[in-house]
C-alpha positions in Angstrom: 46.1 -18.7 68.3 46.3 -14.9 68.0 48.5 -13.1 65.6 48.9 -9.3 64.9 49.5 -7.9 61.5 49.7 -4.2 60.9 47.0 -2.7 63.2 44.7 -5.7 63.4 44.6 -8.8 65.6 43.5 -12.1 64.1 42.4 -15.4 65.5 43.7 -18.2 63.3 43.9 -22.0 63.6 47.2 -23.5 64.8 48.8 -25.4 61.9 52.1 -27.0 62.8 52.8 -27.8 59.2 51.7 -25.5 56.4 48.6 -26.7 54.7 48.3 -30.0 56.8 45.0 -30.9 58.3 41.4 -29.8 57.9 41.7 -26.5 59.7 41.1 -23.2 57.8 44.4 -22.3 56.2 46.5 -19.3 57.4 50.0 -18.7 56.0 52.2 -16.5 58.2 54.8 -16.3 55.5 52.5 -14.2 53.4 52.4 -11.3 55.9 54.7 -9.5 53.4 52.1 -10.1 50.7 49.4 -8.8 52.9 51.4 -5.8 54.1 52.1 -4.8 50.5 48.5 -5.3 49.6 47.5 -2.7 52.3 50.0 -0.2 50.8 48.5 -0.9 47.3 45.0 -0.4 48.6 46.0 2.9 50.3 47.7 4.1 47.1 44.7 3.2 45.0 42.2 4.9 47.3 44.3 8.1 47.4 43.9 8.4 43.6 40.2 7.3 43.4 37.6 10.0 42.7 34.8 8.1 44.6 33.9 7.7 48.2 34.5 4.5 50.2 35.7 1.8 47.7 34.5 -1.7 47.7 36.8 -4.7 48.1 36.2 -8.4 47.7 38.4 -11.0 49.5 37.2 -13.8 47.3 39.1 -16.6 49.0 38.9 -15.3 52.5 39.8 -18.3 54.8 40.6 -16.6 58.1 39.7 -13.2 56.6 43.2 -11.8 57.1 43.1 -9.8 53.8 39.5 -8.7 54.1 39.9 -7.5 57.7 43.0 -5.5 56.8 41.3 -4.0 53.8 38.4 -3.0 56.1 40.9 -1.5 58.5 42.3 0.5 55.5 38.9 2.1 55.0 37.4 -0.2 52.3 33.9 -1.5 52.2 35.1 -5.1 52.5 33.3 -8.3 51.6 34.8 -11.5 52.8 33.8 -14.6 50.9 34.4 -18.3 51.5 32.3 -21.4 50.9 33.6 -23.1 54.1 31.4 -22.7 57.2 34.4 -22.6 59.6 36.1 -20.0 57.5 33.1 -17.8 57.4 32.8 -18.0 61.2 36.4 -16.9 61.6 35.9 -14.0 59.2 33.0 -12.8 61.3 35.0 -13.2 64.5 38.0 -11.3 63.2 36.0 -8.4 61.9 34.2 -8.2 65.3 37.4 -8.5 67.2 38.8 -5.4 65.5 35.4 -3.5 65.6 35.3 -3.3 61.8 32.3 -3.3 59.6 32.3 -5.9 56.8 30.1 -8.4 55.1 30.8 -12.1 55.2 29.4 -14.3 52.4 29.4 -18.1 52.9 29.2 -19.1 49.3 31.0 -19.8 46.0 33.1 -16.8 45.1 32.5 -17.2 41.4 28.7 -17.0 41.9 29.1 -13.8 44.0 31.4 -12.2 41.4 29.0 -12.9 38.6 26.2 -11.2 40.6 28.0 -8.2 42.1 30.6 -5.5 41.1 33.5 -4.5 43.3 36.1 -1.8 42.9 38.9 -4.2 43.9 38.8 -8.0 43.6 41.5 -10.0 45.4 42.2 -13.7 44.5 44.3 -15.7 46.9 43.2 -19.3 46.4 45.1 -22.5 47.2 47.0 -23.2 44.0 46.1 -21.7 40.7 43.8 -18.6 40.6 42.7 -19.3 37.0 39.3 -20.9 38.0 38.3 -17.6 39.5 39.8 -15.3 36.9 36.9 -15.1 34.4 34.5 -14.0 37.1 37.0 -11.6 38.7 37.6 -9.6 35.5 33.9 -9.3 34.9 33.3 -8.1 38.5 36.2 -5.7 39.1 36.0 -2.0 38.3 39.5 -0.9 39.1 42.0 -3.5 40.3 42.3 -7.3 40.2 44.9 -8.6 42.8 46.1 -12.1 42.2 48.3 -14.6 44.2 49.4 -17.9 42.6 51.1 -20.5 44.8 51.5 -23.2 42.2 54.9 -22.1 41.2 56.2 -25.5 39.9 53.6 -25.6 37.1 54.1 -21.9 36.3 57.9 -22.1 36.1 58.0 -25.2 34.0 59.0 -27.8 36.6 55.7 -29.5 36.2 55.2 -28.6 32.6 52.0 -30.6 31.8 50.2 -29.1 34.8 51.3 -25.7 33.7 49.9 -26.3 30.2 46.6 -27.5 31.6 46.2 -24.6 34.1 47.5 -21.7 32.0 47.1 -22.7 28.3 50.7 -21.9 27.8 54.0 -23.8 27.5 56.4 -22.9 30.3 60.1 -23.7 30.2 62.2 -24.5 33.3 65.0 -22.0 32.6 67.4 -20.4 35.0 65.1 -17.4 35.1 62.2 -19.7 36.2 60.8 -17.2 38.7 60.2 -14.6 36.0 59.0 -17.3 33.6 56.3 -18.1 36.2 55.3 -14.5 36.6 55.0 -14.0 32.8 53.1 -17.2 32.2 50.6 -16.1 34.9 50.3 -12.6 33.5 49.8 -13.9 30.0 47.0 -16.2 31.1 45.3 -13.3 33.0 45.6 -10.9 30.1 44.1 -13.4 27.7 41.3 -14.2 30.2 40.4 -10.5 30.6 40.6 -9.8 26.8 37.8 -12.3 26.2 35.4 -9.8 27.9 36.9 -6.8 26.1 38.8 -5.9 29.3 42.4 -4.8 29.3 44.3 -6.1 32.4 47.6 -4.1 32.8 50.1 -5.2 35.5 51.0 -2.2 37.7 53.0 -4.1 40.4 54.2 -7.7 40.4 56.6 -9.7 42.5 57.8 -13.2 43.1 58.4 -13.9 46.8 58.7 -17.1 49.0 57.4 -19.5 46.4 54.4 -17.5 45.3 53.6 -15.0 42.5 51.7 -11.8 43.3 50.4 -9.3 40.8 48.1 -6.3 40.7 46.3 -5.5 37.4 44.6 -2.2 36.5 41.3 -2.6 34.6 40.1 -0.8 31.5 36.9 -1.8 29.8 37.8 -0.3 26.4 38.1 -2.9 23.7 41.0 -0.9 22.1 42.9 -1.2 25.3 42.3 -4.9 25.4 43.7 -5.1 21.9 46.8 -3.2 22.9 47.3 -5.6 25.9 47.0 -8.7 23.7 49.7 -7.2 21.4 52.2 -7.5 24.3 51.8 -11.3 24.4 54.3 -13.5 22.7 57.1 -16.1 23.1 60.6 -16.6 24.3 63.0 -18.8 22.4 65.6 -20.1 24.8 68.8 -22.0 24.1 69.8 -24.3 27.0 73.2 -24.8 25.5 74.5 -21.2 25.4 71.7 -19.4 27.3 70.9 -17.2 24.3 67.3 -16.0 24.4 65.1 -14.0 22.1 61.5 -12.7 22.5 58.9 -12.5 19.8 55.6 -10.7 20.1 52.4 -12.1 18.6 50.1 -15.1 19.3 51.8 -17.3 16.6 55.3 -18.5 17.3 58.0 -18.5 14.7 60.9 -20.3 16.5 64.3 -20.3 14.8 65.5 -23.6 13.3 68.5 -23.3 15.5 70.1 -21.0 18.0 71.7 -18.1 16.1 74.6 -18.1 18.5 75.6 -21.7 18.9 73.5 -23.6 16.3 71.9 -25.9 18.9 68.1 -26.4 19.1 66.0 -23.9 21.0 63.0 -24.3 23.4 60.0 -22.0 23.1 57.9 -20.8 26.0 54.5 -19.1 25.6 52.3 -17.4 25.0 53.5 -15.2 27.9 53.3 -11.6 28.8 56.3 -9.6 27.3 55.2 -6.2 28.5 56.2 -4.3 31.7 55.4 -6.1 34.9 54.9 -2.9 36.8 54.2 0.8 36.4 56.8 3.2 37.8 54.3 5.8 38.8 52.1 3.3 40.6 55.1 1.8 42.4 56.1 5.3 43.6 52.6 5.9 45.0 52.7 2.5 46.8 56.1 3.3 48.3 54.6 6.4 49.9 52.0 4.3 51.6 54.4 1.9 53.3 54.4 3.0 56.9 56.1 1.8 60.1 53.2 -0.2 61.6 53.6 -2.7 58.7 55.8 -5.5 60.0 57.6 -6.0 56.8 58.0 -2.4 55.8 61.8 -2.6 55.3 61.4 -5.5 52.9 58.7 -3.6 51.1 60.9 -0.6 50.6 63.7 -2.8 49.3 61.4 -4.5 46.8 59.8 -1.3 45.6 63.2 0.3 45.1 64.4 -2.6 43.1 61.3 -2.5 40.9 61.7 1.2 40.4 65.1 0.6 38.8 64.5 -2.7 37.1 64.8 -2.7 33.3 61.8 -3.6 31.2 63.4 -6.7 29.6 61.5 -10.0 29.6 64.3 -12.2 31.1 67.1 -11.9 33.6 70.4 -13.5 34.5 72.1 -14.7 37.7 75.7 -13.5 38.1 76.7 -16.5 40.2 75.4 -19.0 37.7 77.2 -17.2 34.8 80.4 -17.1 36.7 80.3 -20.8 37.6 79.7 -21.4 33.9 82.7 -19.3 33.0 84.9 -20.8 35.7 85.6 -17.6 37.5 84.7 -16.0 40.8 81.8 -13.6 41.2 82.4 -10.1 42.3 80.3 -7.3 44.0 77.1 -6.7 42.0 77.6 -3.0 41.8 81.0 -3.5 40.3 79.7 -6.2 37.9 76.8 -4.0 36.7 79.1 -1.0 36.5 81.3 -2.9 34.1 78.3 -3.6 31.8 77.3 0.1 31.8 80.8 1.2 31.1 80.8 -1.1 28.1 77.7 0.7 26.8 75.0 -1.7 27.9 72.0 -1.1 30.0 72.0 -3.1 33.3 70.0 -3.2 36.5 69.4 -5.4 39.5 66.3 -7.7 39.3 63.8 -8.6 42.0 64.4 -12.3 41.7 67.4 -12.6 44.0 70.5 -10.7 45.3 72.6 -11.7 42.3 70.0 -11.4 39.6 70.2 -8.7 37.0 68.8 -7.5 33.7 70.7 -6.2 30.7 70.4 -5.8 26.9 73.8 -7.5 26.5 74.0 -11.1 25.2 75.7 -13.8 27.3 78.9 -13.4 25.2 78.8 -9.6 25.6 78.3 -10.0 29.4 81.3 -12.3 29.7 83.5 -10.0 27.6 82.4 -6.8 29.4 82.9 -8.2 32.9 86.1 -10.2 32.3 88.5 -9.0 35.0 85.9 -6.9 36.8 
């Protein structure tokens, strides 16, 4: 079948059920992911001091990402070990009259041999098997999608430990837990090669995690990135949570609020998940031909305002816990600010928010709001 994204037309296999069958996989739900990637690539190119930048679509499948990168002006290489996928990549480049190279081979082998300005990982499941090679290959940006959200978020804990060498916890902020587990694993992987990987834009959407990491090859920068790793100590009884930086965890003997035991998650990334200046540059590159432009604007606006705090709350869940009705989010957040606390919306849902207030302080500040 034929689909159109942005300014390109793609030939993709028909797949009645996502991921079912032997056909090369194409996920239409990830159009938003790919639209935002185009805006990121435009923003990066506009700031680069080199001519045509190189881009690797390391897990190309139909070539949707690589074709769109080529259309955005990048010297694109599309890589997939599957013969049918490589043929589709060639067809989709030709259909759009775009130059691009197609490699029918193992992506890790290619990344160990060649350098690219931007490396994009979008495999089925965890991206970790490709991360070592990606950080050794990329000069500027590593873009990563992870679709194994259950292991990342702690719902499949043992799988999360195996894949990410971290202990996740299935908390009410599970989406952010997954993002920070992924970032922690990527930062540790990069640091092994004296590379600092710094997230400049990250989001959790439609059961996948997507992040863009800026690359520095200074060991001192890698040290600084590692210093932003740490742990979250979470109380499932009262929802109290504390973060602790460092690679050695020192969990409290009991929750300081209610005295119950706490669960520890980590090591995870505790630093910012995006860079405000980069987000602003990306927003300027979101244009009308992108089919999900409106969603992209909304997400980027939320990220621009989102507080740099490593966990979030959901107003509806808290109100159910307190036995009272939820109210308008602006009014709710306004009550927190009037009480002297910082508060912002969060990207993880329409009723999610971040604040430096504790659960008890949130309840008191918003009582009667």
